[in-house]
GUZAGU-888470 format. One line per field, with one value per residue (C-alpha): residue number from 1; residue in one letter; x negated, y, z. Coordinates in Angstrom, 3 decimals, always signed. Layout:
<atoms>
resi = c(NUM / ...) .
resn = c(a / ...) .
xx = c(X / ...) .
yy = c(Y / ...) .
zz = c(Z / ...) .
</atoms>
This chain:
<atoms>
resi = c(1 / 2 / 3 / 4 / 5 / 6 / 7 / 8 / 9 / 10 / 11 / 12 / 13 / 14 / 15 / 16 / 17 / 18 / 19 / 20 / 21 / 22 / 23 / 24 / 25 / 26 / 27 / 28 / 29 / 30 / 31 / 32 / 33 / 34 / 35 / 36 / 37 / 38 / 39 / 40 / 41 / 42 / 43 / 44 / 45 / 46 / 47 / 48 / 49 / 50 / 51 / 52 / 53 / 54 / 55 / 56 / 57 / 58 / 59 / 60 / 61 / 62 / 63 / 64 / 65 / 66 / 67 / 68 / 69 / 70 / 71 / 72 / 73 / 74 / 75 / 76 / 77 / 78 / 79 / 80 / 81 / 82 / 83 / 84 / 85 / 86 / 87 / 88 / 89 / 90 / 91 / 92 / 93 / 94 / 95 / 96 / 97 / 98 / 99 / 100 / 101 / 102 / 103 / 104 / 105 / 106 / 107 / 108 / 109 / 110 / 111) .
resn = c(m / d / s / l / g / n / l / q / q / l / f / q / l / g / q / q / m / q / s / r / l / a / d / l / n / d / r / l / e / k / e / t / l / t / a / t / s / g / g / g / m / v / e / v / h / a / d / g / r / g / n / v / r / r / i / r / l / d / p / a / v / v / d / p / a / d / i / e / m / l / e / d / l / v / l / a / a / v / s / e / v / q / r / r / a / r / e / k / l / e / k / e / m / k / e / a / a / g / g / l / p / l / s / n / l / a / g / l / f / g / s) .
xx = c(-98.998 / -96.915 / -93.192 / -92.136 / -94.179 / -92.653 / -89.163 / -89.982 / -91.402 / -88.240 / -85.956 / -87.872 / -87.433 / -83.712 / -83.359 / -85.201 / -83.025 / -79.897 / -80.914 / -81.804 / -78.383 / -76.559 / -78.333 / -77.622 / -73.901 / -73.637 / -75.324 / -73.132 / -70.026 / -70.878 / -72.031 / -69.718 / -70.051 / -67.996 / -66.997 / -64.850 / -63.069 / -61.169 / -63.683 / -63.262 / -59.487 / -59.569 / -61.993 / -62.567 / -64.440 / -65.586 / -67.942 / -71.228 / -69.545 / -67.099 / -64.080 / -61.950 / -61.305 / -59.745 / -58.423 / -57.981 / -55.862 / -55.783 / -52.129 / -52.758 / -53.389 / -50.128 / -47.830 / -44.781 / -44.569 / -48.027 / -48.417 / -50.584 / -53.357 / -53.296 / -53.583 / -56.442 / -58.251 / -57.713 / -59.011 / -62.003 / -62.987 / -62.426 / -64.445 / -67.388 / -67.395 / -67.389 / -70.171 / -72.220 / -71.586 / -72.638 / -75.862 / -76.624 / -75.916 / -78.210 / -81.015 / -80.573 / -80.567 / -83.854 / -85.371 / -84.046 / -85.638 / -88.889 / -91.078 / -89.911 / -91.605 / -88.296 / -89.581 / -92.351 / -90.002 / -91.270 / -94.631 / -93.155 / -92.699 / -96.061 / -95.134) .
yy = c(+89.533 / +86.418 / +86.379 / +86.241 / +89.439 / +91.148 / +90.362 / +91.555 / +94.766 / +95.118 / +94.404 / +97.211 / +99.620 / +98.877 / +99.399 / +102.804 / +103.953 / +102.875 / +104.771 / +107.859 / +107.735 / +107.373 / +110.411 / +112.303 / +111.373 / +112.552 / +115.945 / +116.465 / +115.881 / +118.457 / +121.077 / +123.621 / +125.182 / +128.262 / +129.521 / +132.468 / +133.791 / +136.942 / +139.033 / +137.175 / +137.092 / +133.338 / +131.557 / +127.695 / +125.793 / +122.249 / +119.934 / +118.890 / +116.044 / +118.384 / +117.609 / +120.741 / +121.636 / +125.046 / +127.489 / +131.229 / +133.530 / +137.314 / +138.253 / +140.703 / +137.809 / +136.210 / +137.649 / +135.696 / +137.132 / +135.787 / +132.273 / +131.204 / +133.672 / +132.425 / +128.840 / +129.811 / +131.551 / +128.536 / +126.186 / +128.357 / +128.461 / +124.677 / +123.752 / +126.036 / +124.679 / +121.112 / +121.907 / +123.330 / +120.137 / +117.889 / +119.928 / +119.727 / +115.950 / +115.442 / +117.374 / +115.612 / +112.190 / +113.039 / +114.159 / +111.026 / +108.827 / +110.949 / +108.860 / +105.514 / +104.015 / +103.272 / +103.999 / +101.222 / +98.363 / +96.082 / +96.336 / +94.403 / +91.410 / +91.322 / +92.657) .
zz = c(+94.853 / +94.985 / +94.272 / +97.984 / +98.573 / +95.532 / +96.782 / +100.266 / +98.864 / +96.588 / +99.709 / +101.761 / +98.885 / +98.866 / +102.506 / +102.431 / +99.498 / +101.200 / +104.448 / +102.295 / +100.487 / +103.638 / +105.193 / +101.922 / +101.905 / +105.600 / +104.695 / +101.603 / +103.510 / +106.127 / +103.484 / +102.228 / +98.722 / +97.559 / +94.183 / +93.155 / +90.116 / +89.368 / +90.962 / +94.282 / +94.137 / +94.117 / +96.420 / +96.507 / +99.112 / +98.601 / +100.408 / +98.841 / +96.924 / +95.236 / +97.190 / +97.536 / +101.205 / +100.997 / +98.394 / +99.378 / +97.151 / +97.456 / +97.553 / +94.677 / +92.354 / +93.078 / +90.304 / +89.671 / +86.200 / +85.361 / +87.001 / +84.042 / +84.995 / +88.592 / +87.292 / +85.082 / +87.982 / +90.363 / +87.751 / +86.947 / +90.644 / +91.298 / +88.166 / +89.242 / +92.661 / +91.428 / +88.970 / +91.822 / +93.868 / +90.958 / +90.449 / +94.141 / +94.273 / +91.283 / +92.908 / +96.297 / +94.596 / +92.874 / +96.178 / +98.022 / +95.440 / +95.222 / +97.497 / +96.122 / +93.090 / +91.331 / +87.857 / +88.531 / +89.644 / +86.759 / +88.431 / +91.396 / +89.335 / +87.813 / +84.447) .
</atoms>
């Protein structure tokens, strides 16, 4: 294939990937992931990109004498929901690139 054909093919692959990534971004923004800590006393909701959208605290966990425990529970739930979002993003990115021969880009240039 000539260089112009290779460039056109590369451009088409880029457009396909850009479209897939835009769709993925839209889906992740609309998705809600949840994580809890303290036996469900702290609940954190985030979108599929890991942006925290809501935190719910059971009133029983709010003890002015033990703020450190509450901080630890909130941190644990936030960390967990963000870990889940990262895993989901990685999985979705692999699926989005699944049909594209990204690992064979060198072949587009006659290598």
